[in-house]
C-alpha positions in Angstrom: -2.6 -51.6 -33.5 -4.8 -54.2 -35.2 -3.5 -57.4 -36.9 -4.4 -55.9 -40.3 -2.3 -52.7 -39.6 0.6 -55.0 -38.6 0.4 -57.2 -41.7 -0.4 -54.5 -44.3 3.2 -53.0 -44.4 4.6 -56.6 -44.8 2.3 -57.4 -47.7 3.2 -54.1 -49.3 6.9 -55.0 -49.3 6.3 -58.4 -50.9 7.8 -58.5 -54.5 5.2 -57.8 -57.1 4.9 -57.5 -60.9 4.4 -53.9 -61.7 1.1 -53.0 -63.2 1.0 -51.3 -66.6 0.7 -47.5 -66.3 -1.6 -47.3 -69.4 -3.2 -49.4 -72.0 -1.2 -52.5 -73.1 -1.7 -53.1 -76.9 -3.2 -56.4 -77.9 0.0 -57.5 -79.7 2.0 -56.9 -76.6 -0.5 -58.8 -74.5 -0.4 -61.7 -76.9 3.4 -61.7 -76.8 3.5 -61.7 -73.0 1.0 -64.6 -72.9 2.8 -66.7 -75.5 6.2 -66.0 -73.8 4.9 -67.2 -70.4 3.4 -70.3 -72.0 6.8 -71.2 -73.6 8.6 -70.5 -70.3 6.0 -72.8 -68.5 6.7 -75.7 -70.9 10.5 -75.1 -70.5 10.3 -75.2 -66.7 8.1 -78.2 -66.8 10.9 -80.1 -68.5 13.7 -79.0 -66.1 14.2 -82.0 -63.8 14.8 -81.5 -60.1 18.5 -81.9 -59.4 19.1 -84.8 -57.0 15.7 -86.4 -57.1 15.6 -90.2 -56.8 13.7 -92.2 -59.4 12.0 -94.0 -56.5 10.1 -90.9 -55.5 6.3 -91.1 -55.4 4.1 -88.4 -56.9 1.4 -87.6 -54.4 -0.7 -85.6 -56.8 -0.4 -88.0 -59.8 -4.2 -88.2 -60.4 -4.5 -84.4 -60.0 -1.8 -83.4 -62.5 -4.3 -82.3 -65.2 -5.8 -79.4 -63.2 -2.8 -78.7 -60.9 -0.8 -77.9 -64.1 2.3 -79.5 -62.6 4.9 -81.9 -64.0 6.2 -84.8 -61.9 9.9 -84.6 -61.0 10.3 -81.1 -62.5 10.6 -77.5 -61.2 6.8 -77.3 -61.7 6.2 -80.2 -59.3 3.7 -78.3 -57.2 2.1 -76.6 -60.2 -0.7 -74.2 -59.2 -1.4 -76.2 -56.1 -0.2 -73.5 -53.6 -2.1 -70.8 -55.4 -5.4 -72.8 -55.4 -4.9 -73.9 -51.8 -4.3 -70.4 -50.6 -7.4 -69.2 -52.5 -9.5 -72.0 -50.8 -8.3 -71.0 -47.3 -8.9 -67.2 -47.9 -12.3 -67.7 -49.5 -13.4 -69.9 -46.6 -12.1 -67.3 -44.0 -13.7 -64.4 -45.8 -16.9 -66.3 -46.6 -17.4 -67.3 -42.9 -16.5 -63.7 -41.8 -13.5 -64.9 -39.8 -11.8 -62.1 -41.8 -14.1 -59.2 -42.3 -13.4 -57.7 -45.7 -15.6 -55.8 -48.1 -14.2 -56.9 -51.5 -16.0 -54.1 -53.3 -13.7 -51.7 -51.4 -10.3 -51.2 -53.3 -8.3 -51.1 -50.0 -9.9 -54.4 -48.7 -9.4 -55.9 -52.2 -5.7 -54.9 -52.1 -5.3 -56.4 -48.6 -7.0 -59.7 -49.8 -4.6 -59.9 -52.8 -1.6 -59.2 -50.5 -2.8 -61.9 -48.1 -3.2 -64.4 -50.9 0.3 -63.8 -52.2 1.8 -64.3 -48.7 -0.3 -67.4 -48.1 0.8 -68.8 -51.5 4.5 -68.6 -50.3 3.5 -70.3 -47.1 1.6 -73.0 -48.9 4.5 -73.7 -51.2 6.6 -74.6 -48.1 3.7 -76.5 -46.5 3.1 -78.6 -49.6 6.7 -79.4 -50.1 7.8 -80.3 -46.6 5.3 -83.1 -45.9 6.2 -84.8 -49.1 9.9 -84.6 -48.2 9.5 -85.7 -44.5 6.9 -88.3 -45.5 9.4 -90.1 -47.6 7.6 -89.5 -50.9 10.2 -87.1 -52.4 13.5 -88.9 -52.1 17.1 -87.7 -52.6 19.4 -89.6 -54.9 21.8 -91.4 -52.5 24.2 -92.3 -55.3 24.5 -88.6 -56.3 25.2 -87.7 -52.7 28.0 -90.3 -52.5 29.5 -89.1 -55.8 29.5 -85.5 -54.6 30.8 -86.5 -51.2 28.0 -84.8 -49.3 25.4 -86.0 -46.9 22.0 -87.1 -48.2 20.4 -84.3 -46.2 22.2 -81.7 -48.3 20.7 -83.1 -51.5 17.3 -83.1 -49.8 17.7 -79.4 -48.9 18.7 -78.6 -52.5 15.5 -80.4 -53.8 13.4 -78.4 -51.3 14.9 -75.1 -52.5 14.3 -76.0 -56.1 10.6 -76.8 -55.4 10.2 -73.5 -53.6 11.8 -71.6 -56.5 9.3 -73.4 -58.9 6.4 -72.4 -56.6 7.5 -68.7 -56.6 8.1 -68.7 -60.3 4.6 -69.9 -61.2 3.1 -67.4 -58.8 4.8 -64.5 -60.6 4.2 -66.0 -64.0 0.5 -66.0 -63.2 0.7 -62.4 -62.1 2.5 -61.4 -65.3 -0.3 -63.0 -67.4 -3.0 -61.4 -65.3 -1.5 -57.9 -65.6 0.3 -57.9 -68.9 -1.3 -60.8 -70.9 -4.7 -62.2 -71.8 -6.8 -64.2 -69.3 -5.1 -65.7 -66.2 -1.9 -67.6 -65.8 -3.7 -70.3 -63.8 -6.0 -71.0 -66.7 -3.2 -70.8 -69.2 -1.2 -73.5 -67.4 -4.2 -75.8 -67.0 -4.9 -75.6 -70.7 -1.2 -76.3 -71.5 -1.1 -79.4 -69.3 -4.4 -80.8 -70.4 -3.7 -80.2 -74.1 -0.4 -81.9 -73.8 -2.1 -85.0 -72.2 -4.8 -85.1 -74.9 -2.2 -84.9 -77.8 -0.2 -87.6 -76.1 -3.4 -89.7 -75.7 -4.0 -89.4 -79.4 -0.5 -90.1 -80.8 1.7 -91.7 -78.2 3.3 -94.9 -79.5 4.7 -96.0 -76.1 3.2 -99.3 -74.9 1.3 -99.3 -71.6 1.0 -102.2 -69.0 -1.4 -104.1 -71.3 1.2 -104.1 -74.1 -0.9 -101.9 -76.3 0.3 -98.4 -77.5 -0.9 -95.6 -75.3 -2.2 -93.3 -78.0 -5.6 -93.8 -79.5 -4.5 -93.9 -83.2 -1.4 -96.1 -82.7 -3.6 -98.4 -80.5 -6.2 -98.9 -83.2 -3.5 -99.5 -85.8 -2.2 -102.3 -83.6 -5.6 -103.7 -82.9 -6.6 -103.8 -86.6 -3.3 -105.6 -87.4 -3.3 -108.1 -84.5 -6.7 -108.7 -83.0 -9.3 -110.9 -84.7 -12.6 -109.4 -85.9 -14.5 -112.3 -84.3 -13.3 -111.4 -80.8 -14.0 -107.6 -81.3 -17.7 -108.2 -82.0 -18.2 -110.6 -79.1 -19.5 -109.4 -75.7 -16.0 -109.1 -74.2 -14.7 -107.6 -77.4 -17.2 -104.7 -77.3 -16.1 -103.9 -73.7 -12.5 -104.2 -74.9 -13.1 -101.7 -77.7 -15.0 -99.3 -75.5 -12.7 -99.2 -72.5 -9.3 -100.6 -73.5 -9.6 -99.4 -77.1 -10.5 -95.9 -75.9 -13.7 -95.4 -77.9 -15.6 -94.4 -74.8 -12.9 -91.9 -73.8 -12.9 -90.4 -77.4 -16.7 -90.1 -77.4 -16.7 -88.6 -73.9 -14.1 -86.1 -74.9 -16.1 -84.9 -78.0 -19.4 -84.8 -76.1 -17.9 -82.8 -73.1 -16.2 -80.4 -75.6 -19.5 -79.7 -77.4 -21.6 -79.5 -74.1 -19.2 -77.0 -72.5 -19.1 -74.8 -75.6 -23.0 -74.8 -75.7 -23.3 -74.1 -72.0 -20.7 -71.3 -72.2 -22.8 -69.6 -74.8 -26.0 -69.8 -72.7 -26.7 -66.5 -71.0 -29.3 -64.0 -69.7 -28.8 -60.6 -71.3 -29.8 -57.5 -69.2 -30.5 -54.5 -71.4 -28.4 -51.3 -70.8 -28.7 -47.8 -72.2 -26.3 -44.9 -71.9 -27.6 -42.1 -69.7 -25.9 -39.3 -71.7 -25.9 -40.6 -75.3 -29.4 -41.1 -76.7 -29.7 -44.4 -78.7 -26.5 -45.9 -77.2 -27.5 -49.3 -76.0 -25.8 -52.5 -74.9 -26.4 -55.7 -72.9 -24.8 -57.1 -69.8 -24.5 -60.9 -70.2 -25.0 -63.1 -67.1 -23.7 -66.5 -68.3 -25.1 -69.8 -67.0 -21.6 -70.7 -65.8 -21.2 -67.2 -64.4 -18.3 -68.1 -62.1 -16.6 -70.1 -64.8 -15.4 -73.6 -64.1 -12.5 -72.5 -61.9 -14.4 -73.3 -58.7 -14.0 -76.9 -59.8 -10.3 -76.5 -59.3 -11.0 -75.5 -55.7 -13.2 -78.5 -55.1 -10.6 -80.9 -56.5 -7.8 -79.1 -54.7 -9.7 -79.6 -51.4 -10.0 -83.3 -52.1 -6.3 -83.4 -53.0 -5.2 -81.9 -49.7 -7.5 -84.3 -47.8 -5.9 -87.2 -49.7 -2.4 -85.9 -48.9 -3.2 -85.7 -45.2 -4.5 -89.3 -45.3 -1.5 -90.5 -47.3 1.0 -88.9 -44.9 -0.7 -90.5 -41.9 -0.8 -93.9 -43.6 2.9 -93.6 -44.4 3.5 -93.3 -40.6 1.4 -96.4 -39.9 -1.7 -94.4 -38.9 -4.4 -96.1 -40.9 -7.7 -95.1 -39.2 -8.6 -93.0 -42.2 -7.6 -95.7 -44.7 -4.7 -97.5 -46.3 -3.0 -96.6 -49.6 -1.3 -98.5 -52.4 1.2 -96.0 -53.7 -0.9 -92.8 -53.9 -4.2 -94.7 -54.4 -6.6 -95.2 -51.3 -7.9 -98.7 -51.1 -10.2 -98.6 -48.1 -11.5 -96.4 -45.2 -12.8 -92.9 -45.4 -10.0 -91.9 -47.8 -11.4 -94.3 -50.4 -14.8 -92.6 -50.4 -13.3 -89.1 -50.4 -11.1 -89.9 -53.4 -12.2 -88.3 -56.8 -13.6 -90.5 -59.6 -11.3 -90.3 -62.6 -12.4 -93.0 -65.0 -14.6 -96.0 -65.5 -12.0 -98.0 -63.6 -13.2 -96.3 -60.5 -16.9 -97.2 -60.6 -17.7 -100.1 -63.1 -17.6 -103.1 -60.7 -15.7 -105.5 -63.1 -13.1 -102.8 -63.9 -12.8 -101.9 -60.2 -12.2 -105.6 -59.4 -9.5 -105.7 -62.1 -7.7 -102.6 -60.7 -7.8 -103.7 -57.1 -6.8 -107.3 -57.9 -3.7 -106.0 -59.8 -2.8 -104.0 -56.7 -3.3 -107.1 -54.5 -5.9 -105.2 -52.4 -9.3 -106.4 -51.2 -12.0 -105.5 -53.8 -14.7 -103.1 -52.5 -18.4 -104.3 -52.5 -20.8 -102.8 -55.0 -22.5 -100.7 -52.3 -19.1 -99.3 -51.4 -18.4 -98.3 -55.1 -21.9 -96.7 -55.2 -21.2 -94.7 -52.0 -17.8 -93.6 -53.5 -19.6 -92.2 -56.6 -22.3 -90.6 -54.4 -19.7 -88.8 -52.1 -17.8 -87.5 -55.2 -21.1 -86.2 -56.6 -21.9 -84.4 -53.4 -18.4 -82.9 -53.3 -18.6 -81.7 -56.9 -22.2 -80.3 -56.9 -22.4 -78.9 -53.4 -18.8 -77.7 -53.5 -19.4 -76.2 -57.0 -22.2 -74.1 -55.6 -20.3 -73.0 -52.5 -17.1 -72.1 -54.2 -18.9 -70.4 -57.1 -20.6 -68.1 -54.6 -17.3 -67.4 -52.9 -15.6 -66.9 -56.3 -17.9 -64.1 -57.5 -17.6 -62.3 -54.3 -13.8 -62.4 -54.1 -13.3 -61.5 -57.7 -15.6 -58.5 -57.9 -18.3 -60.3 -59.9 -21.0 -60.1 -57.3 -24.2 -58.0 -57.7 -22.8 -54.9 -55.8 -19.5 -54.5 -57.6 -21.1 -55.2 -60.9 -23.7 -52.6 -60.4 -21.0 -50.1 -59.4 -19.1 -50.9 -62.6 -22.1 -50.4 -64.8 -23.0 -47.1 -63.1 -19.5 -45.8 -63.4 -19.4 -46.6 -67.1 -22.4 -44.2 -67.6 -24.9 -47.0 -68.4 -28.2 -47.6 -66.8 -31.1 -50.2 -67.0 -34.0 -48.8 -69.1 -37.1 -48.2 -67.0 -35.1 -47.8 -63.7 -33.7 -44.8 -61.9 -30.1 -44.0 -62.7 -28.5 -44.9 -59.3 -26.4 -47.8 -58.0 -29.2 -49.1 -55.8 -31.6 -49.6 -58.7 -29.0 -51.5 -60.8 -28.0 -53.6 -57.8 -31.6 -54.7 -57.2 -31.8 -56.0 -60.8 -28.4 -57.7 -60.5 -29.5 -59.4 -57.2 -32.5 -60.9 -59.1 -30.2 -62.8 -61.5 -26.5 -63.1 -60.4 -26.8 -65.2 -57.2 -29.5 -67.5 -58.7 -27.6 -68.1 -61.9 -24.4 -68.6 -59.9 -26.0 -71.4 -57.8 -27.6 -73.1 -60.9 -24.3 -72.8 -62.8 -22.2 -74.1 -60.0 -24.5 -77.1 -59.5 -24.6 -77.8 -63.3 -20.9 -77.6 -63.8 -20.4 -79.9 -60.8 -22.8 -82.4 -62.4 -21.1 -82.1 -65.8 -17.7 -82.6 -64.2 -19.0 -85.8 -62.5 -20.3 -87.2 -65.8 -17.0 -86.4 -67.5 -15.1 -88.1 -64.7 -17.3 -91.2 -64.8 -16.7 -91.6 -68.6 -13.0 -90.8 -68.7 -11.1 -88.8 -71.4 -8.3 -89.2 -73.8 -4.8 -89.2 -72.5 -5.9 -89.6 -68.9 -6.6 -85.8 -68.6 -9.6 -86.6 -66.4 -13.1 -85.2 -66.7 -12.3 -82.2 -64.5 -9.2 -81.4 -66.5 -11.0 -81.6 -69.8 -13.9 -79.5 -68.6 -11.6 -76.9 -67.3 -9.5 -76.8 -70.5 -12.4 -76.4 -72.8 -14.1 -73.7 -70.7 -10.8 -71.8 -70.3 -10.1 -71.9 -74.0 -13.6 -70.7 -74.8 -13.2 -67.8 -72.3 -9.7 -67.1 -73.7 -11.2 -66.8 -77.2 -13.8 -64.3 -75.8 -11.1 -62.4 -74.1 -9.1 -62.2 -77.3 -12.1 -61.0 -79.2 -12.9 -58.4 -76.5 -9.3 -57.2 -76.6 -9.4 -56.8 -80.4 -12.7 -54.9 -80.1 -11.2 -52.5 -77.5 -8.2 -52.0 -79.7 -10.4 -51.0 -82.6 -12.8 -49.0 -80.5 -10.9 -47.3 -77.6 -14.0 -45.8 -76.1 -15.3 -49.3 -75.2 -12.4 -49.6 -72.7 -14.2 -47.1 -70.4 -16.9 -49.6 -69.7 -14.4 -52.2 -68.6 -12.6 -49.6 -66.3 -9.5 -49.5 -68.4 -7.5 -46.4 -69.4 
């Protein structure tokens, strides 16, 4: 008996959200989506019972696209789902696991493997943080309850695992019963919350200024002299501290992503049985969407976590950390760029001086930016190619879907092979170009920074996901009005 034959019965027994037996009406899909969104926000505000205030958030700089909330049931966010996806895509892409993802049985096995691996990753991401001393139990609570600190630690671990399982099934509910994907929905929710906070938060930051953009400028107008604002230092103050650069960056990235999402190559289609029935198959410039960027950042996050865990044990050959921030060694170069404070020399000096750490040289800062650029652009290409193959968006499954819908490409024979040849001309090339471009756009957004500290990657993901969600909603409404269109999408 092969390993697959042994694992398949186990995967089939894993709890799963039942798929709808027929068509789910648009209103019901919308209600499921909104219901899960409300539940996500509720769970993100449920604090972990027994967690000490001295705990350190390992993924603080990754919160925007991990869709998690520090100190809550959603502590891990979509981290386990993304990490499991990375591992499986690498294994399938390198043929360590031989699967033909255009085959329904292989696709079902892949999905079962992913769910099982998510459960494993939930444990593997929680335990190192607990044993590494980053997630700490409240000793005072343990004394009050008259139990050992280890009991409180175990309760925290169980809560984190429950949160990981809940977000897995919430994602599955949205995918099967709602609109879009749960992963995308949670990212948009987290990033939107950060941007709104970045605009209107009246709480003061370490500089004594309000955190929100509008309260900050009300304070600046009332308390800072105009003579200083229009000096050399004042202009830098307005751009960086005042948040003008972040605001401009946020608007530009928003407009760029909307423009790029609307850029596409349209392949003409005609119905083989109905004369005059024509259509188009759009191959977008960002064909694999921006979700591969989550995989790239998640890979960096896991590398950083390994370095941080080693550093906490006094093993510093990969680099030392101040809190969760790498300050030297390999880990410094592999850390993602999040804002101008990571690459403008004067701002880097200010950050490192405030931490009491040695300031990196200009060439080290430049190398840091270069390594992050390589991660984003090359990683964007690799994960985009993996993504289209593992999600059935490659040339072969797309050709099969078009053929089964009764459509064909005018001027070509009506068979799967002919359609596949045309798809091979466009899909892989567009995927590579789109993956590289979205990686470059993510780098630019990260260099300039964004409102609310959402980060360039988080903003890029949120805008793209909202645009696709808008298209999904429009598509759902069209299929609701014209039921025959559903057959093209393989729906009953």
